[in-house]
N, C-alpha and C positions, 0 to 999 in steps of 0.2 A: 197107620201111615208112619213111614220111617223118614228120618231126616236125610237129605242128600249129602253126598260127600264128594264134591268135586265135579258134579255134573252141572251143565249150563244149557240154557235155551238161547240160541243165537237168532236174531231177527235180521233179515236181509230183504230189501225191496229190489225188484227187478222191473225192467221196462215192459216185459211181456211174459206170457206163459212159456213161450219158446226159450227165452233167456233163463227163466226160472228152471226149466227142465235141464238145460245145459249146466247150470250151477249145481243143481241137486245131483245130477248124475256124476259130475266131477267129484263132489264131496263124498258120495256114497262109494264110488269105485275105488277111491283112495282110502277108504275106511276112516275118514275124518268125521263122519256122522253116522249114527245108527239109524236115523230116520230123518227125512225132510218132508214136511207137510207144505203144500203150496196152496195158498188162498188167493184165487184170482179176483180181479175186480176191486182192489183196494184203491181208494182215492186218497192221495196224499197231498197235503197243503204245506208249504214250506217257504222259507226264505232262500233265494238263490241269486247270487250276484247283485245284492242290494234291492231285489224286488220280490214281492209275494208271487208265488207260482203254485201250480198244481199239476198233478200227473195221475193218470190211471195206471196202476201198477199191479204186480203180483207180490204177495208177501210170502217169503220162505220162513218157516219155523223149523229150525235145525236143532235136533237133540244130539248132544255130544258131551265130551269131557272138557273141563276148563283148560287143561293142559294143551289141548289141540287148537284153542282159539287163535294164537298167532299164525299157525299154518293155514287155518280157515281164512283169516283176513288176507293173507298173501294169495291164496288160490282164488278167492272171490275177485280180488283186484285184477288178477290176470285174465279172467274170463268175462268180467262185467263190462258193459258198454258205458257206464257212467264214469265221469272224471273222479267223483268222490262217492263211491258206493257206501250205502249204509250197511254197517256190520256192527251190531250191538249185542253183547252177551249179558244175559241175566242169570243170576245164580238160581239153582234149584234148591229150595230150602227144605222140601219134604215131598214124599211121593210113595208110590207103590214100590216096595223093595225089589220085588221080582222084575219090574220094569227097569229100575235103576241098575240092577245087576246085569240085565240083558244089554242095556246101553253101554256099560263098561266093557262087556265081552265083545260086542260088535265093533267097538272102536279100538280094540287092542289086538284084533285078529290079524292085522296087517292087510296089505292090498291083496285082492283076490285074483 
């Protein structure tokens, strides 16, 4: 296992699988992500407007480079239905070097 160097995993929740697909496709087409995994059926519980709330959502797990996070935040905000979409980046501290190199290549290739 090799330490990561600038890669992140970004978590985004979406209101539906359809919205998840739209967000994933946007990020992939613009080469802001090397891979987006969609986990349907996530139940989120949260505070919203002073009350406890819950929602059935899809979770996007976005594999990308840290340098692209500001652009990802802006793209997600443009296509997302939520007023305040969740976009949280977590650093990759270690992993398969082949995979991490692939992630870097795919996010620096430029739009297809």
